[in-house]
C-alpha positions in Angstrom: 56.0 12.1 -54.6 54.2 12.9 -51.3 53.2 10.5 -48.5 50.7 11.5 -45.8 50.1 9.5 -42.6 47.3 10.6 -40.3 46.4 9.6 -36.8 43.5 7.6 -38.1 45.8 4.8 -39.2 48.2 4.0 -36.4 49.6 0.6 -37.4 50.6 -1.5 -40.3 49.8 0.9 -43.1 51.1 0.6 -46.7 51.9 4.0 -48.1 52.2 4.5 -51.8 52.1 7.2 -54.4 48.5 7.6 -55.5 49.7 7.8 -59.1 50.8 4.2 -59.0 48.3 1.6 -60.4 46.8 -1.0 -58.2 48.3 -4.5 -58.3 46.8 -6.6 -61.1 48.8 -9.8 -60.6 47.5 -12.9 -58.9 48.1 -12.7 -55.2 50.7 -14.9 -53.5 49.9 -13.9 -49.9 47.4 -11.9 -47.8 48.1 -9.8 -44.7 45.2 -10.2 -42.3 43.9 -7.3 -40.2 41.3 -7.5 -37.4 39.3 -4.8 -35.8 36.0 -4.7 -33.8 33.0 -4.3 -36.0 31.7 -1.4 -34.0 34.9 0.6 -34.4 36.5 2.3 -37.4 38.5 0.0 -39.7 41.5 2.2 -39.1 41.8 0.6 -35.6 42.7 -2.7 -37.2 45.7 -4.7 -36.0 47.8 -6.9 -38.2 47.5 -10.5 -36.9 49.3 -12.6 -39.5 50.3 -13.4 -43.1 48.7 -16.2 -45.1 50.3 -17.6 -48.3 48.1 -19.1 -51.0 47.1 -22.6 -50.0 47.8 -22.1 -46.3 45.3 -22.0 -43.4 45.5 -19.3 -40.8 44.3 -20.2 -37.2 44.1 -17.8 -34.3 42.7 -18.4 -30.9 40.1 -15.8 -30.1 38.4 -16.0 -26.6 37.3 -12.5 -25.6 35.7 -11.7 -22.2 32.5 -10.7 -23.9 31.0 -11.4 -27.3 31.9 -8.7 -29.7 31.7 -8.9 -33.5 35.0 -8.5 -35.4 35.9 -7.3 -38.8 38.5 -9.2 -40.9 40.3 -7.2 -43.6 42.8 -8.9 -45.9 45.3 -7.0 -48.0 46.7 -9.3 -50.7 50.1 -8.9 -52.4 51.3 -10.1 -55.7 54.7 -11.6 -56.6 56.2 -8.1 -56.9 55.1 -7.4 -53.3 52.7 -4.7 -54.4 49.4 -4.7 -52.4 46.0 -4.8 -54.1 44.8 -1.9 -51.8 47.0 0.8 -50.3 44.5 1.8 -47.6 42.5 -0.4 -45.2 39.4 1.8 -45.9 39.5 0.6 -49.5 39.8 -3.1 -48.8 36.9 -5.5 -48.7 36.1 -6.7 -45.2 34.0 -9.4 -43.7 32.1 -9.2 -40.4 32.4 -12.2 -38.2 29.6 -12.6 -35.6 30.6 -13.9 -32.2 27.7 -15.7 -30.5 28.8 -18.4 -28.0 25.6 -19.1 -26.2 23.7 -20.9 -29.0 22.2 -23.9 -27.2 19.1 -23.7 -25.0 20.0 -24.5 -21.4 18.4 -27.3 -19.5 16.7 -26.5 -16.2 14.9 -28.4 -13.5 13.7 -28.2 -9.9 16.5 -29.3 -7.7 14.8 -29.9 -4.4 11.3 -30.0 -2.9 9.6 -26.6 -2.5 10.2 -25.3 1.0 9.2 -22.4 3.3 11.4 -20.0 5.2 10.9 -16.9 7.4 12.3 -13.6 6.2 11.8 -10.8 8.7 8.8 -12.6 10.4 7.1 -13.2 7.0 6.7 -16.7 5.6 8.1 -17.2 2.1 8.1 -20.2 -0.2 11.3 -21.1 -2.1 12.0 -23.1 -5.3 15.5 -24.0 -6.2 16.2 -24.2 -9.9 19.2 -26.1 -11.3 20.6 -25.0 -14.6 22.8 -26.8 -17.1 23.8 -26.4 -20.7 25.7 -23.1 -20.7 29.3 -22.4 -21.3 32.0 -20.7 -19.2 31.6 -17.7 -21.5 28.1 -16.9 -20.3 28.2 -13.5 -18.8 24.5 -12.7 -18.3 21.5 -14.9 -17.3 17.9 -14.0 -17.9 15.3 -15.8 -15.6 11.7 -15.3 -16.6 8.8 -16.3 -14.3 5.1 -16.0 -15.5 1.6 -17.2 -14.5 1.1 -19.2 -17.7 3.1 -21.5 -19.9 3.1 -19.0 -22.8 5.2 -16.7 -20.6 2.9 -13.7 -21.2 0.9 -13.3 -18.0 2.4 -11.5 -15.0 5.8 -11.9 -16.5 8.8 -11.0 -14.2 12.3 -10.9 -15.5 15.5 -11.0 -13.5 19.0 -10.5 -15.0 22.1 -12.0 -13.3 25.6 -10.6 -14.1 28.5 -13.0 -13.8 30.7 -10.1 -12.6 29.1 -10.6 -9.2 30.2 -14.2 -8.8 33.4 -16.0 -8.1 35.6 -16.4 -11.2 33.0 -14.5 -13.1 31.1 -17.7 -13.7 27.3 -17.9 -13.3 26.1 -20.4 -10.6 24.4 -23.7 -11.3 21.5 -22.9 -9.0 19.0 -20.0 -8.7 16.6 -19.6 -5.8 13.1 -18.3 -6.5 11.4 -16.9 -3.4 8.0 -15.3 -3.0 5.8 -14.5 -0.1 3.6 -17.5 0.8 -0.1 -17.6 0.4 -2.8 -19.7 2.0 -2.8 -22.1 -1.0 0.0 -23.4 -3.2 0.8 -21.2 -6.3 1.9 -22.5 -9.7 4.4 -20.6 -11.8 6.3 -21.2 -15.0 10.0 -20.5 -15.5 12.5 -20.3 -18.3 16.2 -19.3 -18.5 18.5 -18.0 -21.3 22.1 -16.8 -21.4 24.2 -14.2 -23.2 28.0 -13.9 -23.6 27.6 -10.1 -24.2 25.6 -9.2 -27.2 22.4 -11.3 -27.6 20.6 -13.9 -25.5 20.6 -17.4 -26.9 17.5 -19.6 -27.1 15.6 -20.0 -23.9 15.2 -23.3 -22.0 12.0 -25.3 -22.2 9.4 -23.8 -19.9 9.4 -25.4 -16.4 6.3 -25.7 -14.3 6.8 -25.3 -10.5 4.5 -24.9 -7.6 5.3 -22.8 -4.5 4.2 -24.3 -1.2 1.5 -22.8 0.9 2.3 -20.8 4.0 1.7 -24.1 5.9 4.5 -25.7 3.9 2.2 -28.0 1.9 1.3 -28.5 -1.8 4.7 -27.5 -3.3 6.2 -29.3 -6.2 9.1 -31.8 -5.8 12.4 -32.0 -7.6 15.8 -33.7 -7.7 17.4 -32.2 -10.8 21.2 -32.1 -10.3 23.1 -30.0 -12.9 26.5 -30.7 -11.5 28.4 -33.7 -13.0 29.3 -36.0 -10.2 31.7 -39.0 -10.1 30.5 -42.1 -8.4 32.9 -44.5 -6.6 31.5 -47.5 -4.8 33.7 -48.6 -1.9 34.2 -52.3 -1.4 33.1 -53.8 1.9 36.1 -54.3 4.2 
């Protein structure tokens, strides 16, 4: 009998003579192989063996969301596999989506003005909560109407530019001031690498005028804080 191993399958392959029949006995165990869903199944790595009635648990915390393919190869009492090639085995795609909850946002301080290169600007500070440490991208949308369709501006923040690769809890929105206050609508969503999760409820904010008046107020604090009241000496 002849056996052929190509570069396509680099690890954990079962080689058998093609003339041998497939295993028809009830399986007693399954070998589990994992590969990325967007790569060829031949890149799969063996991650464990599960006997009938057992549960297999593996921690999986990738840097970015990336769907994986799980391919089991079962073996009967005689040790014979049901499939001799990973390509022939049934696989299941597991979607990895870790930002599935809409974030909570709020205005964190009163609208203020500042001067940037002799030009007066108005600033709104937005506090953001309700996202995980796996959030890698943040989408901030600002529009002129609550339906988020008029004059829509979109900003994308990449966690790679921040300490510990964690997105900050605050975002500053700055625009050149006008003679009168200006109302805008804001929403935020997050992604761990593949898709953005649901957006936050739309937040209405008002930028102050160039005179520093008419801006909206806020005191939203997204950072959990511990309170400790000291006794009087």
